[in-house]
C-alpha positions in Angstrom: 94.0 74.9 116.1 97.4 75.2 114.5 96.0 77.5 111.8 94.5 79.7 114.4 97.7 79.9 116.4 99.7 80.5 113.2 97.3 83.3 112.3 97.6 84.9 115.7 101.4 84.7 115.6 101.4 86.1 112.1 99.2 89.0 113.1 101.4 89.8 116.1 104.5 89.7 114.0 103.0 91.9 111.3 101.8 94.4 113.9 105.3 94.5 115.3 106.9 94.9 111.9 104.5 97.7 111.0 104.5 99.7 114.3 107.8 98.8 116.0 106.1 97.6 119.1 104.1 94.6 120.3 100.3 95.0 120.4 100.3 95.2 124.3 103.4 97.4 124.6 103.5 100.7 126.4 105.1 103.6 124.5 106.8 106.4 126.4 106.1 109.6 124.3 104.2 111.2 121.5 106.1 112.9 118.7 104.1 115.1 116.5 105.4 115.7 113.0 106.7 118.9 111.4 104.2 120.0 108.8 105.6 121.5 105.6 102.5 121.9 103.4 99.4 124.0 103.9 96.2 121.9 103.7 92.7 123.0 104.6 89.9 120.9 106.2 87.9 121.2 103.0 90.8 119.7 101.0 91.0 116.8 103.4 87.2 116.1 103.1 87.5 116.3 99.3 90.4 113.9 99.4 88.5 111.4 101.6 85.3 111.7 99.5 87.3 111.2 96.3 89.9 108.5 97.4 88.2 106.9 100.4 85.6 104.7 98.6 88.0 103.6 96.0 90.7 102.6 98.5 88.3 100.9 100.8 86.7 99.0 97.8 90.0 98.0 96.3 92.0 97.2 99.4 89.6 97.1 102.3 88.5 93.5 102.3 90.8 91.6 104.6 93.0 94.6 105.4 93.6 95.5 109.1 93.6 99.0 110.5 97.3 99.5 110.1 97.4 98.4 106.4 94.4 100.6 105.7 96.0 103.6 107.4 99.3 103.1 105.5 97.4 103.0 102.1 95.6 106.3 103.0 98.9 108.0 104.1 100.6 106.9 100.9 97.7 108.2 98.8 97.6 111.5 100.7 101.4 111.9 100.2 101.0 111.3 96.5 98.3 114.1 96.5 100.7 116.5 98.3 99.1 116.2 101.8 101.3 115.8 104.9 99.5 112.9 106.4 100.7 110.4 109.0 99.8 107.4 111.1 98.5 107.7 114.6 98.0 104.8 117.1 95.2 104.9 119.6 96.0 103.0 122.7 93.3 101.6 125.0 95.3 99.7 127.6 92.8 96.8 127.8 92.4 95.9 124.1 94.4 95.9 120.9 95.5 99.3 119.7 94.0 100.9 116.5 95.7 102.8 113.7 94.2 105.9 112.1 95.1 108.6 109.6 96.2 112.1 110.8 96.4 115.2 108.7 97.2 118.7 110.0 95.1 121.5 108.5 95.7 125.2 108.6 92.1 126.0 109.5 90.9 123.1 111.6 94.1 121.8 113.2 94.6 118.0 113.4 92.0 115.9 111.6 91.9 112.3 112.7 90.2 109.8 110.4 89.5 106.1 110.7 90.4 105.0 107.2 88.4 101.7 107.4 85.1 103.6 107.9 85.9 107.2 106.8 84.8 108.4 110.2 86.2 111.7 111.4 87.3 111.4 115.1 87.7 113.9 118.0 90.4 112.3 120.1 91.7 113.0 123.6 93.4 111.0 126.3 90.6 109.7 128.6 88.0 110.0 125.8 86.0 107.2 124.3 86.6 105.4 121.0 84.4 102.4 120.1 83.4 101.9 123.7 87.0 101.9 125.1 88.8 104.6 127.1 91.7 106.1 125.2 94.9 105.8 127.2 97.4 107.1 124.7 97.8 108.7 121.2 101.0 108.0 119.4 102.5 109.4 116.2 104.4 106.9 114.0 107.7 108.5 113.1 110.0 106.8 110.6 113.6 107.8 110.2 116.4 106.9 107.8 119.5 105.6 109.4 122.8 104.8 107.6 123.6 101.1 107.2 127.1 99.9 107.9 128.2 97.3 105.5 129.3 94.9 108.2 125.7 95.0 109.4 124.4 93.6 106.1 123.8 89.8 105.9 
């Protein structure tokens, strides 16, 4: 029982550290990223066909959706693709993290990195049997640190 409670607490803390919100939190807005590289849908499919199986085989066992999405975003960035993390909110169950890449010919491509499935997402649509209530772009920013704030 203690191990299960510890695992649940650890998962919640990890989710919060990774996303900045608690699993059941409501988020007020969607911020889409600026795209500064031109990538085509064919290049994304080539990337997923080439990198997907290796990343899933190497890191997939035991990784949650957020960890998987972070690995794919990192690999895409190393390959020169402007990828980012999206969060799918359902309202009634735990949110899900996916990979998002903007293409010049197909617009936004959303991919579940754990399965390699390409997704068509919209508010009110269905994902894994649940109604989508929100789509959120994870935006990270650099902020200056004041020395007095340091431990």
